[in-house]
LOGU-713376 format. One record per atom (N, C-alpha, C, O): residue number from 1; residue in three letters; x, y negated, z negated; atom name. Coordinates in nm, 4 decimals. Each point is the difference from the previous one (the first is absolute). Layout:
REM LOGU-713376
REC   n res        u        v        w atom
REC NUM ALA        X        Y        Z   CA
...
END
This chain:
REM LOGU-713376
REC   n res        u        v        w atom
REC   1 UNK   7.0618 -10.2741  -4.4534    N
REC   1 UNK  -0.0401   0.1141   0.1346   CA
REC   1 UNK  -0.0478   0.1271  -0.1143    C
REC   1 UNK  -0.0237  -0.0052  -0.1207    O
REC   2 UNK   0.0219   0.1406   0.2387    N
REC   2 UNK  -0.0098   0.1041  -0.0246   CA
REC   2 UNK   0.1089   0.0700   0.0117    C
REC   2 UNK   0.0959  -0.0086   0.0768    O
REC   3 UNK  -0.1417   0.1310  -0.2254    N
REC   3 UNK   0.1258   0.0047  -0.1124   CA
REC   3 UNK   0.0035   0.1511   0.0898    C
REC   3 UNK  -0.1160   0.0402   0.0086    O
REC   4 UNK   0.2257   0.0674   0.0693    N
REC   4 UNK   0.0073   0.0818   0.0392   CA
REC   4 UNK   0.0735   0.0821  -0.0934    C
REC   4 UNK   0.1230  -0.0034   0.0008    O
REC   5 UNK  -0.2128   0.1070  -0.1140    N
REC   5 UNK  -0.0734   0.1284  -0.0883   CA
REC   5 UNK   0.1078   0.0871   0.0910    C
REC   5 UNK   0.0186   0.0061   0.1216    O
REC   6 UNK   0.0416   0.0562  -0.2310    N
REC   6 UNK   0.1016   0.1089   0.0420   CA
REC   6 UNK  -0.0326   0.0992  -0.0284    C
REC   6 UNK  -0.0141   0.0334  -0.1177    O
REC   7 UNK  -0.0100   0.0521   0.2294    N
REC   7 UNK  -0.1464   0.1636  -0.0197   CA
REC   7 UNK   0.1746   0.0960  -0.0071    C
REC   7 UNK   0.1108  -0.0014   0.0536    O
REC   8 UNK  -0.1829   0.0687  -0.1505    N
REC   8 UNK   0.0927   0.1174   0.0273   CA
REC   8 UNK   0.0241   0.0528   0.1655    C
REC   8 UNK  -0.0507   0.0076   0.1119    O
REC   9 UNK   0.1767   0.0227  -0.1997    N
REC   9 UNK   0.0799   0.0757   0.2350   CA
REC   9 UNK  -0.0193   0.0821  -0.0980    C
REC   9 UNK   0.0132  -0.0201  -0.1207    O
REC  10 UNK  -0.0618   0.1627   0.2059    N
REC  10 UNK  -0.1028   0.1741   0.0147   CA
REC  10 UNK   0.1611   0.0047   0.0626    C
REC  10 UNK   0.0440  -0.0572   0.0998    O
REC  11 UNK   0.0588   0.1892  -0.2425    N
REC  11 UNK   0.0091   0.0791   0.1568   CA
REC  11 UNK   0.0024   0.1607   0.0082    C
REC  11 UNK  -0.0684   0.0743  -0.0704    O
REC  12 UNK   0.1454  -0.0409   0.1538    N
REC  12 UNK  -0.1111   0.0901   0.0963   CA
REC  12 UNK   0.1800   0.1483  -0.0291    C
REC  12 UNK   0.1021   0.0014   0.0686    O
REC  13 UNK  -0.1342   0.0872  -0.1819    N
REC  13 UNK   0.0731   0.0987   0.0006   CA
REC  13 UNK   0.0271   0.0616   0.1038    C
REC  13 UNK  -0.0224  -0.0592   0.1056    O
REC  14 UNK   0.0842   0.2096  -0.0999    N
REC  14 UNK   0.0541   0.0666   0.0658   CA
REC  14 UNK  -0.1057   0.1400  -0.0677    C
REC  14 UNK   0.0015   0.0287  -0.1197    O
REC  15 UNK  -0.0810   0.0392   0.2153    N
REC  15 UNK  -0.0977   0.1949  -0.0644   CA
REC  15 UNK   0.1720  -0.0214  -0.1193    C
REC  15 UNK   0.1023  -0.0645  -0.0229    O
REC  16 UNK  -0.1669   0.1495  -0.0039    N
REC  16 UNK   0.0906   0.0758  -0.1195   CA
REC  16 UNK  -0.0685   0.1340   0.0658    C
REC  16 UNK  -0.1005   0.0626  -0.0339    O
REC  17 UNK   0.1836  -0.0452   0.1292    N
REC  17 UNK  -0.0240   0.1847  -0.0176   CA
REC  17 UNK   0.0091   0.1085  -0.0877    C
REC  17 UNK  -0.0839   0.0900   0.0018    O
REC  18 UNK   0.1558  -0.0910  -0.0597    N
REC  18 UNK  -0.0079   0.1105  -0.0734   CA
REC  18 UNK  -0.0887  -0.0413  -0.1717    C
REC  18 UNK   0.0342   0.0275  -0.1150    O
REC  19 UNK  -0.1365  -0.0908   0.1608    N
REC  19 UNK  -0.1371  -0.0427  -0.1060   CA
REC  19 UNK  -0.0650   0.0710   0.1434    C
REC  19 UNK   0.0150   0.1217  -0.0110    O
REC  20 UNK  -0.0758  -0.1528   0.1290    N
REC  20 UNK  -0.0488  -0.0267   0.1265   CA
REC  20 UNK  -0.0354   0.1934  -0.0238    C
REC  20 UNK  -0.1086   0.0486  -0.0314    O
REC  21 UNK   0.2640   0.0418   0.0641    N
REC  21 UNK  -0.0094   0.1198  -0.0138   CA
REC  21 UNK  -0.0018   0.0381  -0.1095    C
REC  21 UNK   0.0739   0.0984   0.0007    O
REC  22 UNK  -0.1377  -0.1228  -0.1658    N
REC  22 UNK   0.0266   0.0837  -0.0932   CA
REC  22 UNK  -0.1496  -0.0524   0.0397    C
REC  22 UNK  -0.0203   0.0663   0.1017    O
REC  23 UNK  -0.0804  -0.1352  -0.1191    N
REC  23 UNK  -0.1532  -0.0750   0.0449   CA
REC  23 UNK  -0.0459   0.1368   0.1289    C
REC  23 UNK  -0.1098   0.0556   0.0011    O
REC  24 UNK   0.1905  -0.0344   0.0684    N
REC  24 UNK  -0.0535   0.1082   0.0441   CA
REC  24 UNK  -0.0343   0.1410  -0.0158    C
REC  24 UNK  -0.0890   0.0819   0.0231    O
REC  25 UNK   0.1956  -0.0945  -0.0704    N
REC  25 UNK   0.0780   0.1180  -0.0803   CA
REC  25 UNK  -0.1345   0.1273  -0.1118    C
REC  25 UNK  -0.0228   0.1205  -0.0109    O
REC  26 UNK  -0.0400  -0.2824  -0.0592    N
REC  26 UNK  -0.0535  -0.0158  -0.0838   CA
REC  26 UNK  -0.1833   0.0887   0.0440    C
REC  26 UNK  -0.0609   0.1055  -0.0174    O
REC  27 UNK   0.0444  -0.2577   0.0889    N
REC  27 UNK  -0.1059   0.0484   0.0763   CA
REC  27 UNK  -0.0468   0.1102   0.0739    C
REC  27 UNK  -0.1095   0.0554  -0.0100    O
REC  28 UNK   0.2590  -0.0131   0.1300    N
REC  28 UNK  -0.0443   0.2149   0.0346   CA
REC  28 UNK   0.0564   0.0547  -0.1169    C
REC  28 UNK   0.0889   0.0603   0.0602    O
REC  29 UNK  -0.0648  -0.0276  -0.1962    N
REC  29 UNK  -0.0295   0.0653  -0.0768   CA
REC  29 UNK  -0.1437   0.0066  -0.0419    C
REC  29 UNK  -0.0634   0.1037  -0.0190    O
REC  30 UNK   0.0166  -0.2343   0.0061    N
REC  30 UNK  -0.1571   0.0318  -0.0510   CA
REC  30 UNK  -0.0955   0.0559   0.1074    C
REC  30 UNK  -0.1004   0.0702  -0.0113    O
REC  31 UNK   0.1840  -0.1410   0.1565    N
REC  31 UNK  -0.0580   0.0393   0.0904   CA
REC  31 UNK  -0.0670   0.1654   0.0001    C
REC  31 UNK  -0.1105   0.0533   0.0103    O
REC  32 UNK   0.2228  -0.0219  -0.0248    N
REC  32 UNK   0.0226   0.2029  -0.0295   CA
REC  32 UNK  -0.0867   0.0534  -0.0623    C
REC  32 UNK  -0.0659   0.0907   0.0509    O
REC  33 UNK   0.0387  -0.1465  -0.2127    N
REC  33 UNK  -0.0488   0.1207  -0.0588   CA
REC  33 UNK  -0.1021  -0.0937   0.0218    C
REC  33 UNK  -0.0071  -0.0235  -0.1207    O
REC  34 UNK  -0.1098  -0.0782   0.1855    N
REC  34 UNK  -0.0755  -0.0706   0.0129   CA
REC  34 UNK  -0.0712   0.1553   0.1151    C
REC  34 UNK  -0.0808   0.0824  -0.0427    O
REC  35 UNK   0.1140  -0.0822   0.1233    N
REC  35 UNK   0.0283   0.0795   0.1240   CA
REC  35 UNK  -0.0684   0.1783  -0.0177    C
REC  35 UNK  -0.1014   0.0547   0.0434    O
REC  36 UNK   0.2190  -0.0077  -0.1309    N
REC  36 UNK  -0.0021   0.1641  -0.0727   CA
REC  36 UNK  -0.1840  -0.0548  -0.1412    C
REC  36 UNK  -0.0872   0.0591  -0.0638    O
REC  37 UNK   0.1099  -0.1305   0.0783    N
REC  37 UNK  -0.1276   0.0366  -0.1137   CA
REC  37 UNK  -0.1326  -0.0483   0.0441    C
REC  37 UNK  -0.1044   0.0362  -0.0544    O
REC  38 UNK   0.1103  -0.1220   0.1582    N
REC  38 UNK  -0.0740   0.0428   0.2162   CA
REC  38 UNK  -0.0298   0.0974   0.0085    C
REC  38 UNK  -0.1164   0.0234  -0.0324    O
REC  39 UNK   0.1987   0.0860   0.0782    N
REC  39 UNK   0.0238   0.1278   0.0798   CA
REC  39 UNK  -0.0690   0.0626  -0.1866    C
REC  39 UNK  -0.1094   0.0362  -0.0432    O
REC  40 UNK   0.1691  -0.0438   0.0183    N
REC  40 UNK  -0.0668   0.1101  -0.1525   CA
REC  40 UNK  -0.1140   0.0277   0.0011    C
REC  40 UNK  -0.0582   0.1085   0.0009    O
REC  41 UNK  -0.0149  -0.3283  -0.0012    N
REC  41 UNK  -0.1318   0.0293  -0.0401   CA
REC  41 UNK  -0.0927   0.0183   0.1588    C
REC  41 UNK  -0.1210  -0.0219   0.0041    O
REC  42 UNK   0.1955   0.0616   0.1101    N
REC  42 UNK  -0.0962   0.0843   0.0454   CA
REC  42 UNK   0.0365   0.1773   0.0212    C
REC  42 UNK  -0.0868   0.0860   0.0146    O
REC  43 UNK   0.1892  -0.0689  -0.0167    N
REC  43 UNK   0.0217   0.1702   0.0137   CA
REC  43 UNK   0.0229   0.0684  -0.1502    C
REC  43 UNK   0.0554   0.1059  -0.0291    O
REC  44 UNK  -0.0920  -0.1637  -0.0196    N
REC  44 UNK  -0.0732   0.0962  -0.1912   CA
REC  44 UNK  -0.1018  -0.0184   0.0021    C
REC  44 UNK  -0.0602  -0.0912   0.0568    O
REC  45 UNK  -0.0085   0.2407  -0.1678    N
REC  45 UNK  -0.1378  -0.0531   0.0002   CA
REC  45 UNK   0.0228   0.0019  -0.1797    C
REC  45 UNK   0.0726   0.0394  -0.0912    O
REC  46 UNK  -0.1984  -0.1162   0.1262    N
REC  46 UNK   0.0230  -0.0872  -0.2019   CA
REC  46 UNK   0.0083   0.0891  -0.1085    C
REC  46 UNK  -0.0879   0.0828  -0.0238    O
REC  47 UNK   0.1965  -0.0975  -0.0469    N
REC  47 UNK   0.0025   0.1456  -0.0521   CA
REC  47 UNK   0.0554  -0.0963  -0.1165    C
REC  47 UNK   0.0350  -0.1151   0.0262    O
REC  48 UNK  -0.0284   0.1731  -0.1671    N
REC  48 UNK   0.1326  -0.0952  -0.0821   CA
REC  48 UNK   0.1466   0.0272   0.0289    C
REC  48 UNK   0.0627  -0.0326  -0.1008    O
REC  49 UNK   0.0488   0.0950   0.2297    N
REC  49 UNK   0.0916  -0.0591  -0.0095   CA
REC  49 UNK  -0.0327  -0.1294   0.0668    C
REC  49 UNK   0.0536  -0.1013  -0.0449    O
REC  50 UNK  -0.1546   0.0894   0.1712    N
REC  50 UNK  -0.0652  -0.0995   0.0483   CA
REC  50 UNK   0.0604  -0.1385  -0.0528    C
REC  50 UNK   0.0814  -0.0909   0.0161    O
REC  51 UNK  -0.1982   0.1533  -0.1014    N
REC  51 UNK   0.0313  -0.1455  -0.0869   CA
REC  51 UNK   0.1192  -0.0463  -0.1474    C
REC  51 UNK   0.0148  -0.1085  -0.0563    O
REC  52 UNK   0.0349   0.2071   0.0384    N
REC  52 UNK   0.1548  -0.0105  -0.0601   CA
REC  52 UNK   0.0791  -0.0359   0.1235    C
REC  52 UNK   0.0586  -0.1081   0.0065    O
REC  53 UNK  -0.0564   0.1720   0.0645    N
REC  53 UNK   0.1427  -0.1342   0.1351   CA
REC  53 UNK  -0.0507  -0.1045  -0.0019    C
REC  53 UNK   0.0721  -0.0997  -0.0052    O
REC  54 UNK  -0.1566   0.0923   0.0074    N
REC  54 UNK  -0.0516  -0.1489   0.1050   CA
REC  54 UNK   0.0394  -0.0701  -0.1577    C
REC  54 UNK   0.0669  -0.1031   0.0059    O
REC  55 UNK  -0.1020   0.1502  -0.1346    N
REC  55 UNK   0.0591  -0.1021  -0.1128   CA
REC  55 UNK   0.1342   0.0167  -0.0213    C
REC  55 UNK   0.0350  -0.0729  -0.0928    O
REC  56 UNK   0.0720   0.1486   0.1462    N
REC  56 UNK   0.0731  -0.0184  -0.0198   CA
REC  56 UNK   0.1575  -0.0865   0.0973    C
REC  56 UNK   0.1180  -0.0323  -0.0139    O
REC  57 UNK  -0.2599   0.0327   0.1328    N
REC  57 UNK   0.0791  -0.0974   0.0855   CA
REC  57 UNK   0.0152  -0.1116  -0.0313    C
REC  57 UNK   0.0889  -0.0846  -0.0103    O
REC  58 UNK  -0.2855   0.1099  -0.0163    N
REC  58 UNK  -0.0483  -0.1753  -0.0583   CA
REC  58 UNK   0.1304  -0.0968  -0.0959    C
REC  58 UNK   0.0420  -0.1150   0.0123    O
REC  59 UNK  -0.0048   0.2422  -0.1196    N
REC  59 UNK   0.0876  -0.0420  -0.1157   CA
REC  59 UNK   0.1997  -0.0243   0.0918    C
REC  59 UNK   0.1085  -0.0510  -0.0280    O
REC  60 UNK  -0.1485   0.0980   0.0968    N
REC  60 UNK   0.1889   0.0208   0.0326   CA
REC  60 UNK  -0.0185  -0.1849   0.1405    C
REC  60 UNK   0.0835  -0.0902   0.0078    O
REC  61 UNK  -0.2283   0.1012   0.0797    N
REC  61 UNK   0.0178  -0.1521   0.0447   CA
REC  61 UNK  -0.0011  -0.1245  -0.1127    C
REC  61 UNK   0.0587  -0.1051   0.0255    O
REC  62 UNK  -0.1437   0.1290  -0.1766    N
REC  62 UNK  -0.0056  -0.0848  -0.0357   CA
REC  62 UNK   0.0943  -0.0372  -0.0549    C
REC  62 UNK   0.0321  -0.1188  -0.0009    O
REC  63 UNK   0.0616   0.2498  -0.0818    N
REC  63 UNK   0.1556  -0.0252  -0.0166   CA
REC  63 UNK   0.1204  -0.0914   0.0837    C
REC  63 UNK   0.0853  -0.0859  -0.0223    O
REC  64 UNK  -0.1207   0.1374   0.0928    N
REC  64 UNK   0.0865  -0.0870   0.1539   CA
REC  64 UNK  -0.0252  -0.1292   0.0138    C
REC  64 UNK   0.0726  -0.0839   0.0534    O
REC  65 UNK  -0.2004   0.0655  -0.1134    N
REC  65 UNK   0.0066  -0.1203   0.0592   CA
REC  65 UNK  -0.0309  -0.1615  -0.0900    C
REC  65 UNK  -0.0253  -0.1182   0.0237    O
REC  66 UNK   0.0540   0.2352  -0.1657    N
REC  66 UNK   0.0518  -0.0652  -0.0634   CA
REC  66 UNK   0.1459  -0.0258  -0.0139    C
REC  66 UNK   0.0364  -0.1148  -0.0252    O
REC  67 UNK   0.0498   0.2094   0.0389    N
REC  67 UNK   0.1122   0.0039   0.0275   CA
REC  67 UNK   0.0729  -0.0864   0.0283    C
REC  67 UNK   0.0956  -0.0537  -0.0560    O
REC  68 UNK  -0.1834   0.0328   0.2167    N
REC  68 UNK   0.0493  -0.0679   0.1292   CA
REC  68 UNK  -0.0283  -0.1629  -0.0011    C
REC  68 UNK   0.0940  -0.0736   0.0304    O
REC  69 UNK  -0.2007   0.0257  -0.0590    N
REC  69 UNK  -0.0649  -0.1198   0.0448   CA
REC  69 UNK  -0.0073  -0.1158  -0.2128    C
REC  69 UNK  -0.0047  -0.1226  -0.0099    O
REC  70 UNK   0.0067   0.2201  -0.1064    N
REC  70 UNK   0.0278  -0.0327  -0.0680   CA
REC  70 UNK   0.0955   0.0147  -0.0861    C
REC  70 UNK   0.0029  -0.0170  -0.1219    O
REC  71 UNK   0.1198   0.0693   0.2402    N
REC  71 UNK   0.1665  -0.0238  -0.0652   CA
REC  71 UNK   0.0127   0.0958  -0.1145    C
REC  71 UNK   0.0883  -0.0297  -0.0804    O
REC  72 UNK  -0.1588   0.1408   0.0548    N
REC  72 UNK   0.0359   0.0624  -0.1176   CA
REC  72 UNK   0.1143   0.0651   0.0125    C
REC  72 UNK   0.0915   0.0140  -0.0811    O
REC  73 UNK  -0.1084   0.0380   0.2265    N
REC  73 UNK   0.1649   0.1433   0.0226   CA
REC  73 UNK   0.0708  -0.1298  -0.0118    C
REC  73 UNK   0.1121   0.0457   0.0225    O
REC  74 UNK  -0.0917  -0.1695  -0.0400    N
REC  74 UNK   0.1713  -0.0280  -0.0088   CA
REC  74 UNK   0.0136  -0.1046  -0.1298    C
REC  74 UNK   0.1036  -0.0664  -0.0038    O
REC  75 UNK  -0.1931   0.0495  -0.0931    N
REC  75 UNK  -0.0001  -0.0111  -0.1674   CA
REC  75 UNK   0.0345   0.1289  -0.0956    C
REC  75 UNK  -0.0036   0.1158   0.0417    O
REC  76 UNK   0.0326  -0.1476  -0.1563    N
REC  76 UNK   0.0688   0.0846  -0.0670   CA
REC  76 UNK  -0.0912   0.0862  -0.0184    C
REC  76 UNK  -0.1208  -0.0200   0.0132    O
REC  77 UNK   0.2052   0.1808  -0.0636    N
REC  77 UNK  -0.0677   0.1097  -0.0428   CA
REC  77 UNK  -0.1164   0.0014  -0.0840    C
REC  77 UNK  -0.1179   0.0246   0.0257    O
REC  78 UNK   0.1926  -0.0647  -0.1600    N
REC  78 UNK  -0.0514  -0.0370  -0.1306   CA
REC  78 UNK  -0.2017  -0.0598   0.0760    C
REC  78 UNK  -0.1074   0.0399  -0.0451    O
REC  79 UNK   0.1167  -0.0832   0.0966    N
REC  79 UNK  -0.1307  -0.0807   0.0668   CA
REC  79 UNK  -0.0859   0.0656   0.1123    C
REC  79 UNK  -0.1225  -0.0091  -0.0071    O
REC  80 UNK   0.1784   0.0708   0.1040    N
REC  80 UNK  -0.0436   0.1296   0.0353   CA
REC  80 UNK  -0.0889   0.1013  -0.1061    C
REC  80 UNK  -0.1183   0.0336  -0.0031    O
REC  81 UNK   0.2505   0.0007  -0.0917    N
REC  81 UNK  -0.0483   0.1613  -0.0809   CA
REC  81 UNK  -0.0745  -0.0917  -0.1078    C
REC  81 UNK   0.0153   0.0367  -0.1165    O
REC  82 UNK  -0.0983  -0.1570   0.1391    N
REC  82 UNK  -0.1072  -0.0375  -0.1749   CA
REC  82 UNK  -0.1077  -0.0826   0.1428    C
REC  82 UNK  -0.0622  -0.1032  -0.0254    O
REC  83 UNK   0.0577   0.1551   0.1396    N
REC  83 UNK  -0.0592  -0.0273   0.1100   CA
REC  83 UNK  -0.1260   0.2077  -0.0047    C
REC  83 UNK  -0.1061   0.0523  -0.0339    O
REC  84 UNK   0.2579  -0.0277   0.1067    N
REC  84 UNK  -0.0237   0.1133   0.0496   CA
REC  84 UNK  -0.1179   0.1254  -0.1138    C
REC  84 UNK  -0.1181   0.0341   0.0062    O
REC  85 UNK   0.2430   0.0003  -0.1053    N
REC  85 UNK  -0.0968   0.0668  -0.1392   CA
REC  85 UNK  -0.0773  -0.0229   0.0183    C
REC  85 UNK  -0.0469   0.0357   0.1080    O
REC  86 UNK  -0.0493  -0.1336  -0.2205    N
REC  86 UNK  -0.1686  -0.0171  -0.0490   CA
REC  86 UNK  -0.0497  -0.0034   0.1902    C
REC  86 UNK  -0.1229   0.0075   0.0015    O
REC  87 UNK   0.1669  -0.0141   0.1167    N
REC  87 UNK  -0.1122   0.0373   0.0300   CA
REC  87 UNK   0.0155   0.1534   0.0653    C
REC  87 UNK  -0.0717   0.0290   0.0958    O
REC  88 UNK   0.1835   0.0859  -0.1590    N
REC  88 UNK  -0.0228   0.1295   0.0153   CA
REC  88 UNK  -0.0780   0.0235  -0.0387    C
REC  88 UNK  -0.0966   0.0541   0.0538    O
REC  89 UNK   0.1204  -0.1115  -0.2478    N
REC  89 UNK  -0.0995  -0.0295  -0.1465   CA
REC  89 UNK  -0.1806   0.0256   0.0888    C
REC  89 UNK  -0.0874   0.0843  -0.0203    O
REC  90 UNK   0.0964  -0.2150   0.1293    N
REC  90 UNK  -0.2132  -0.0848   0.0118   CA
REC  90 UNK   0.0058   0.1301   0.1099    C
REC  90 UNK  -0.1103   0.0462   0.0292    O
REC  91 UNK   0.2044   0.0037   0.0209    N
REC  91 UNK  -0.0961   0.1516   0.1252   CA
REC  91 UNK  -0.0131   0.0705  -0.1166    C
REC  91 UNK  -0.1035  -0.0276  -0.0606    O
REC  92 UNK   0.1981   0.1378  -0.0086    N
REC  92 UNK  -0.0105   0.1372  -0.0522   CA
REC  92 UNK  -0.1642  -0.0573  -0.0420    C
REC  92 UNK  -0.0946   0.0575   0.0539    O
REC  93 UNK   0.0661  -0.1799  -0.1582    N
REC  93 UNK  -0.1343  -0.0359  -0.1059   CA
REC  93 UNK  -0.0893   0.0672   0.0684    C
REC  93 UNK  -0.0792   0.0841  -0.0426    O
REC  94 UNK   0.1001  -0.1405   0.1990    N
REC  94 UNK  -0.1108   0.0186   0.1249   CA
REC  94 UNK  -0.1030   0.1310   0.0323    C
REC  94 UNK  -0.1162   0.0403   0.0049    O
REC  95 UNK   0.2855  -0.0036   0.0159    N
REC  95 UNK   0.0220   0.1370   0.0532   CA
REC  95 UNK  -0.0802   0.0484  -0.1778    C
REC  95 UNK  -0.1214  -0.0143  -0.0148    O
REC  96 UNK   0.1825   0.0517  -0.0652    N
REC  96 UNK  -0.0641   0.0568  -0.1017   CA
REC  96 UNK  -0.1858  -0.0704  -0.0166    C
REC  96 UNK  -0.1021   0.0685   0.0066    O
REC  97 UNK   0.1074  -0.1705  -0.0215    N
REC  97 UNK  -0.1939  -0.0311   0.0072   CA
REC  97 UNK   0.0025   0.0492   0.1203    C
REC  97 UNK   0.0510  -0.0966   0.0568    O
REC  98 UNK  -0.0598   0.1375  -0.0133    N
REC  98 UNK  -0.1037   0.0059   0.1271   CA
REC  98 UNK  -0.0362   0.2259   0.0129    C
REC  98 UNK  -0.0904   0.0532   0.0644    O
REC  99 UNK   0.2100   0.0262  -0.1590    N
REC  99 UNK  -0.0284   0.0583   0.0228   CA
REC  99 UNK  -0.0113   0.0870  -0.1082    C
REC  99 UNK  -0.0058   0.1223  -0.0123    O
REC 100 UNK   0.0032  -0.2781  -0.1098    N
REC 100 UNK  -0.0565   0.0508  -0.0815   CA
REC 100 UNK  -0.2063   0.0149   0.0406    C
REC 100 UNK  -0.0760   0.0849  -0.0468    O
REC 101 UNK   0.0451  -0.1835   0.1312    N
REC 101 UNK  -0.1058  -0.0609  -0.0242   CA
REC 101 UNK  -0.0065   0.0601   0.1093    C
REC 101 UNK   0.0138  -0.0891   0.0838    O
REC 102 UNK  -0.0258   0.1804  -0.0344    N
REC 102 UNK  -0.0001   0.1344   0.0939   CA
REC 102 UNK  -0.0312   0.1468  -0.0693    C
REC 102 UNK  -0.1015   0.0500   0.0485    O
REC 103 UNK   0.1599   0.0258  -0.1435    N
REC 103 UNK  -0.0423   0.0269  -0.0624   CA
REC 103 UNK  -0.1048  -0.0036  -0.1460    C
REC 103 UNK  -0.0108   0.0941  -0.0786    O
REC 104 UNK  -0.0878  -0.2785   0.0633    N
REC 104 UNK  -0.0745   0.0612  -0.0207   CA
REC 104 UNK  -0.1426   0.0621   0.0265    C
REC 104 UNK  -0.0372   0.0146   0.1164    O
REC 105 UNK  -0.0811   0.0395  -0.2717    N
REC 105 UNK  -0.0978   0.0434   0.1271   CA
REC 105 UNK  -0.0756  -0.1119   0.0702    C
REC 105 UNK  -0.0291  -0.1025  -0.0617    O
REC 106 UNK  -0.0017   0.1189   0.1831    N
REC 106 UNK  -0.1280  -0.0688  -0.0078   CA
REC 106 UNK  -0.1306  -0.0164  -0.0880    C
REC 106 UNK  -0.0669   0.1009  -0.0226    O
REC 107 UNK   0.0078  -0.2863  -0.0539    N
REC 107 UNK  -0.0869   0.0667  -0.0529   CA
REC 107 UNK  -0.1874  -0.0258   0.0736    C
REC 107 UNK   0.0171  -0.1102   0.0521    O
REC 108 UNK  -0.1202   0.1352  -0.0320    N
REC 108 UNK  -0.0482   0.0369   0.0681   CA
REC 108 UNK  -0.1311  -0.1359  -0.0442    C
REC 108 UNK  -0.1053  -0.0072   0.0634    O
END
């Protein structure tokens, strides 16, 4: 006759309030930095300072996202520094290339 298959039982766990609070904290911090960028976009005139501020805030947000969502914050410090130090050199290289490129004479 008909056999009854064993279906998996779904167990609903109570929500982990600490994790939910942590997620809201991360969302709040990222939202605050984004709001600051939004205010700066309309409050300051275009220029080098505004651009540098945007790049700095973007790097801060990217670093925070990497630390929290990629769980790098909880990893061994050697792994953290093995990612951070090359990134510092890449940013330094980009700044140096842009600076040197701006010094080159414009060809007709």
